[in-house]
OpenMM code with the backbone's topology and positions (N, CA, C; nanometers):
from openmm import Vec3, app, unit

residues = "MET ALA GLU GLU ASN ASN ARG HIS VAL VAL PRO ASN PRO ASP GLY GLY TRP ASP ILE VAL LYS PRO ASN ALA ASP ARG ALA SER ALA HIS LEU PRO THR GLN GLY GLU ALA ILE ASP ARG ALA ARG ASP ILE VAL THR ASN LEU GLY GLY GLY GLU VAL ARG ILE HIS ASN ARG GLN GLY GLU ILE ARG ASP THR ASP THR VAL GLY GLY GLY HIS ASP PRO ASN PRO PRO ARG ASP ARG LYS".split()
positions = [
    Vec3(5.6361, 3.9937, 16.3719),
    Vec3(5.7372, 4.0517, 16.2849),
    Vec3(5.7991, 4.1714, 16.3557),
    Vec3(5.9276, 4.1778, 16.3571),
    Vec3(5.9984, 4.2860, 16.4230),
    Vec3(6.0083, 4.4081, 16.3315),
    Vec3(5.9755, 4.5243, 16.3848),
    Vec3(5.9824, 4.6483, 16.3071),
    Vec3(6.1236, 4.6775, 16.2579),
    Vec3(6.2253, 4.6376, 16.3354),
    Vec3(6.3622, 4.6682, 16.2948),
    Vec3(6.4055, 4.5917, 16.1694),
    Vec3(6.3268, 4.4923, 16.1287),
    Vec3(6.3596, 4.4182, 16.0073),
    Vec3(6.3029, 4.4838, 15.8820),
    Vec3(6.2175, 4.5848, 15.8965),
    Vec3(6.1568, 4.6508, 15.7822),
    Vec3(6.2572, 4.7395, 15.7109),
    Vec3(6.2390, 4.7523, 15.5792),
    Vec3(6.3235, 4.8410, 15.4990),
    Vec3(6.2361, 4.9156, 15.3998),
    Vec3(6.2749, 5.0391, 15.3689),
    Vec3(6.2064, 5.1217, 15.2709),
    Vec3(6.2997, 5.1434, 15.1527),
    Vec3(6.2448, 5.1332, 15.0306),
    Vec3(6.3185, 5.1639, 14.9083),
    Vec3(6.2709, 5.3025, 14.8670),
    Vec3(6.3617, 5.4013, 14.8776),
    Vec3(6.3247, 5.5412, 14.8545),
    Vec3(6.4168, 5.6056, 14.7507),
    Vec3(6.3650, 5.7049, 14.6774),
    Vec3(6.4507, 5.7733, 14.5802),
    Vec3(6.5546, 5.8591, 14.6506),
    Vec3(6.6745, 5.8629, 14.5941),
    Vec3(6.7808, 5.9482, 14.6460),
    Vec3(6.7772, 6.0787, 14.5668),
    Vec3(6.7826, 6.1941, 14.6319),
    Vec3(6.7758, 6.3221, 14.5598),
    Vec3(6.8883, 6.3410, 14.4576),
    Vec3(7.0002, 6.2718, 14.4764),
    Vec3(7.1132, 6.2834, 14.3836),
    Vec3(7.1097, 6.1765, 14.2748),
    Vec3(7.0010, 6.0982, 14.2686),
    Vec3(6.9877, 5.9925, 14.1693),
    Vec3(7.0001, 5.8560, 14.2327),
    Vec3(6.9385, 5.7585, 14.1700),
    Vec3(6.9414, 5.6232, 14.2222),
    Vec3(6.8402, 5.6035, 14.3335),
    Vec3(6.8536, 5.4906, 14.4026),
    Vec3(6.7576, 5.4510, 14.5063),
    Vec3(6.8323, 5.4048, 14.6303),
    Vec3(6.7780, 5.4402, 14.7467),
    Vec3(6.8363, 5.4013, 14.8752),
    Vec3(6.7482, 5.2979, 14.9440),
    Vec3(6.8121, 5.2129, 15.0224),
    Vec3(6.7420, 5.1210, 15.1111),
    Vec3(6.7634, 5.1759, 15.2514),
    Vec3(6.6519, 5.2072, 15.3180),
    Vec3(6.6593, 5.2760, 15.4466),
    Vec3(6.5845, 5.1973, 15.5533),
    Vec3(6.6498, 5.1796, 15.6669),
    Vec3(6.5865, 5.1208, 15.7850),
    Vec3(6.5115, 5.2342, 15.8564),
    Vec3(6.3879, 5.2111, 15.9027),
    Vec3(6.3158, 5.3167, 15.9739),
    Vec3(6.3976, 5.3725, 16.0907),
    Vec3(6.3979, 5.5036, 16.1042),
    Vec3(6.4675, 5.5778, 16.2108),
    Vec3(6.6195, 5.5718, 16.2007),
    Vec3(6.6725, 5.5307, 16.0854),
    Vec3(6.8186, 5.5256, 16.0679),
    Vec3(6.8699, 5.6605, 16.0185),
    Vec3(6.9954, 5.6896, 16.0495),
    Vec3(7.0577, 5.8148, 16.0076),
    Vec3(7.1099, 5.8105, 15.8648),
    Vec3(7.1348, 5.6892, 15.8149),
    Vec3(7.1876, 5.6783, 15.6787),
    Vec3(7.1318, 5.5531, 15.6123),
    Vec3(7.1499, 5.5461, 15.4817),
    Vec3(7.0963, 5.4342, 15.4039),
    Vec3(7.1767, 5.3072, 15.4277),
    Vec3(7.1089, 5.1936, 15.4206),
    Vec3(7.1754, 5.0632, 15.4287),
    Vec3(7.2504, 5.0340, 15.3005),
    Vec3(7.1955, 5.0815, 15.1875),
    Vec3(7.2569, 5.0591, 15.0564),
    Vec3(7.2054, 5.1642, 14.9591),
    Vec3(7.2826, 5.1875, 14.8518),
    Vec3(7.2433, 5.2781, 14.7435),
    Vec3(7.2664, 5.2041, 14.6122),
    Vec3(7.1624, 5.2005, 14.5277),
    Vec3(7.1714, 5.1297, 14.4004),
    Vec3(7.1186, 5.2184, 14.2882),
    Vec3(7.1636, 5.1940, 14.1650),
    Vec3(7.1259, 5.2815, 14.0542),
    Vec3(6.9802, 5.2684, 14.0088),
    Vec3(6.9189, 5.1496, 14.0226),
    Vec3(6.7811, 5.1324, 13.9765),
    Vec3(6.6911, 5.0871, 14.0905),
    Vec3(6.5631, 5.1167, 14.0768),
    Vec3(6.4670, 5.0765, 14.1780),
    Vec3(6.4569, 4.9241, 14.1854),
    Vec3(6.4618, 4.8572, 14.0718),
    Vec3(6.4546, 4.7108, 14.0702),
    Vec3(6.5681, 4.6464, 14.1476),
    Vec3(6.6894, 4.6971, 14.1276),
    Vec3(6.8046, 4.6437, 14.2019),
    Vec3(6.7894, 4.6706, 14.3512),
    Vec3(6.7378, 4.7884, 14.3855),
    Vec3(6.7190, 4.8232, 14.5267),
    Vec3(6.6135, 4.7343, 14.5918),
    Vec3(6.5057, 4.7050, 14.5191),
    Vec3(6.4017, 4.6163, 14.5727),
    Vec3(6.4580, 4.4769, 14.5972),
    Vec3(6.5320, 4.4242, 14.5009),
    Vec3(6.5920, 4.2909, 14.5181),
    Vec3(6.6858, 4.2870, 14.6375),
    Vec3(6.7689, 4.3899, 14.6533),
    Vec3(6.8637, 4.3946, 14.7656),
    Vec3(6.7896, 4.4082, 14.8987),
    Vec3(6.6847, 4.4908, 14.9024),
    Vec3(6.6059, 4.5069, 15.0252),
    Vec3(6.5414, 4.3747, 15.0652),
    Vec3(6.4905, 4.3007, 14.9682),
    Vec3(6.4319, 4.1687, 14.9975),
    Vec3(6.5371, 4.0746, 15.0546),
    Vec3(6.6590, 4.0789, 14.9993),
    Vec3(6.7675, 3.9956, 15.0519),
    Vec3(6.7990, 4.0316, 15.1967),
    Vec3(6.8078, 4.1604, 15.2250),
    Vec3(6.8394, 4.2070, 15.3606),
    Vec3(6.7333, 4.1595, 15.4586),
    Vec3(6.6068, 4.1806, 15.4245),
    Vec3(6.4964, 4.1434, 15.5137),
    Vec3(6.4894, 3.9913, 15.5315),
    Vec3(6.5116, 3.9175, 15.4239),
    Vec3(6.5125, 3.7710, 15.4334),
    Vec3(6.6222, 3.7237, 15.5282),
    Vec3(6.7418, 3.7816, 15.5170),
    Vec3(6.8538, 3.7437, 15.6031),
    Vec3(6.8286, 3.7776, 15.7496),
    Vec3(6.7401, 3.8734, 15.7753),
    Vec3(6.7074, 3.9120, 15.9127),
    Vec3(6.5908, 3.8313, 15.9694),
    Vec3(6.5374, 3.7388, 15.8919),
    Vec3(6.4300, 3.6537, 15.9414),
    Vec3(6.2912, 3.6945, 15.8967),
    Vec3(6.2812, 3.7889, 15.8065),
    Vec3(6.1515, 3.8302, 15.7534),
    Vec3(6.1096, 3.9661, 15.8012),
    Vec3(6.0239, 4.0284, 15.7242),
    Vec3(5.9734, 4.1608, 15.7564),
    Vec3(5.9040, 4.2203, 15.6357),
    Vec3(5.8989, 4.3518, 15.6309),
    Vec3(5.8305, 4.4229, 15.5234),
    Vec3(5.9300, 4.5042, 15.4417),
    Vec3(5.9093, 4.5041, 15.3091),
    Vec3(5.9814, 4.5944, 15.2197),
    Vec3(5.8765, 4.6912, 15.1681),
    Vec3(5.8955, 4.8192, 15.1963),
    Vec3(5.8011, 4.9220, 15.1519),
    Vec3(5.8656, 4.9989, 15.0376),
    Vec3(5.7999, 4.9970, 14.9231),
    Vec3(5.8544, 5.0553, 14.8008),
    Vec3(5.7870, 5.1895, 14.7753),
    Vec3(5.8680, 5.2929, 14.7644),
    Vec3(5.8175, 5.4283, 14.7416),
    Vec3(5.8299, 5.4655, 14.5942),
    Vec3(5.7449, 5.5596, 14.5487),
    Vec3(5.7580, 5.6111, 14.4127),
    Vec3(5.8536, 5.7304, 14.4134),
    Vec3(5.8737, 5.7940, 14.3000),
    Vec3(5.9679, 5.9061, 14.2906),
    Vec3(5.9265, 6.0258, 14.3759),
    Vec3(5.7976, 6.0364, 14.4080),
    Vec3(5.7499, 6.1456, 14.4934),
    Vec3(5.7637, 6.1121, 14.6423),
    Vec3(5.8110, 5.9920, 14.6725),
    Vec3(5.8328, 5.9517, 14.8112),
    Vec3(5.7142, 5.8847, 14.8772),
    Vec3(5.6038, 5.8644, 14.8033),
    Vec3(5.4853, 5.8001, 14.8596),
    Vec3(5.4984, 5.6481, 14.8466),
    Vec3(5.4485, 5.5744, 14.9456),
    Vec3(5.4529, 5.4288, 14.9390),
    Vec3(5.3594, 5.3830, 14.8276),
    Vec3(5.4137, 5.3057, 14.7330),
    Vec3(5.3322, 5.2555, 14.6217),
    Vec3(5.3053, 5.1066, 14.6332),
    Vec3(5.3859, 5.0355, 14.7148),
    Vec3(5.3681, 4.8909, 14.7284),
    Vec3(5.4374, 4.8451, 14.8561),
    Vec3(5.3875, 4.7355, 14.9127),
    Vec3(5.4479, 4.6739, 15.0309),
    Vec3(5.4610, 4.5251, 15.0036),
    Vec3(5.5750, 4.4687, 15.0425),
    Vec3(5.6007, 4.3279, 15.0178),
    Vec3(5.6413, 4.2613, 15.1494),
    Vec3(5.5669, 4.1591, 15.1905),
    Vec3(5.6024, 4.0814, 15.3087),
    Vec3(5.7020, 3.9748, 15.2655),
    Vec3(5.8146, 3.9677, 15.3362),
    Vec3(5.9238, 3.8782, 15.2975),
    Vec3(5.9558, 3.7839, 15.4117),
    Vec3(5.9892, 3.6614, 15.3762),
    Vec3(6.0363, 3.5638, 15.4748),
    Vec3(5.9333, 3.5305, 15.5788),
    Vec3(5.9734, 3.5346, 15.7043),
    Vec3(5.8874, 3.4953, 15.8144),
    Vec3(5.7915, 3.6026, 15.8607),
    Vec3(5.7773, 3.7108, 15.7838),
    Vec3(5.6859, 3.8176, 15.8234),
    Vec3(5.5418, 3.7713, 15.8257),
    Vec3(5.4579, 3.8383, 15.9044),
    Vec3(5.3169, 3.8039, 15.9140),
    Vec3(5.2339, 3.9230, 15.8692),
    Vec3(5.1609, 3.9034, 15.7612),
    Vec3(5.0698, 4.0054, 15.7113),
    Vec3(4.9286, 3.9580, 15.7425),
    Vec3(4.8538, 4.0270, 15.8296),
    Vec3(4.7201, 3.9798, 15.8650),
    Vec3(4.6233, 3.9804, 15.7474),
    Vec3(4.6529, 4.0575, 15.6452),
    Vec3(4.5700, 4.0629, 15.5245),
    Vec3(4.6568, 4.0433, 15.4019),
    Vec3(4.7058, 3.9222, 15.3786),
    Vec3(4.7986, 3.9027, 15.2675),
    Vec3(4.7305, 3.9296, 15.1337),
    Vec3(4.8044, 3.9884, 15.0389),
    Vec3(4.7460, 4.0162, 14.9078),
    Vec3(4.7267, 3.8877, 14.8287),
    Vec3(4.6308, 3.8911, 14.7410),
    Vec3(4.6096, 3.7783, 14.6500),
    Vec3(4.6770, 3.8135, 14.5201),
    Vec3(4.7738, 3.7338, 14.4821),
    Vec3(4.8517, 3.7592, 14.3624),
    Vec3(4.7623, 3.7464, 14.2397),
    Vec3(4.7544, 3.8532, 14.1604),
    Vec3(4.6715, 3.8524, 14.0399),
    Vec3(4.7558, 3.8560, 13.9143),
    Vec3(4.8825, 3.8212, 13.9253),
    Vec3(4.9738, 3.8251, 13.8108),
    Vec3(4.9618, 3.7016, 13.7272),
] * unit.nanometer
topology = app.Topology()
chain = topology.addChain("A")
for resn in residues:
    res = topology.addResidue(resn, chain)
    for name in ("N", "CA", "C"):
        topology.addAtom(name, app.Element.getBySymbol(name[0]), res)
């Protein structure tokens, strides 16, 4: 899995949520809700061939990670939903 395909869903200080590529100077997208931002980040990563979507909470800490598309997670989670 290529690191450049990863995206982070982070809170924007002015409201809403940003989708950020690691080491980027600006956000890939800005959306009003975290749910919309997660869906868009998954679309972006899927279109790039797979990777990780890292979802942050309002304090900026990673609260969840989602492997998308062709990404390889050596320890995939077991869905308990």
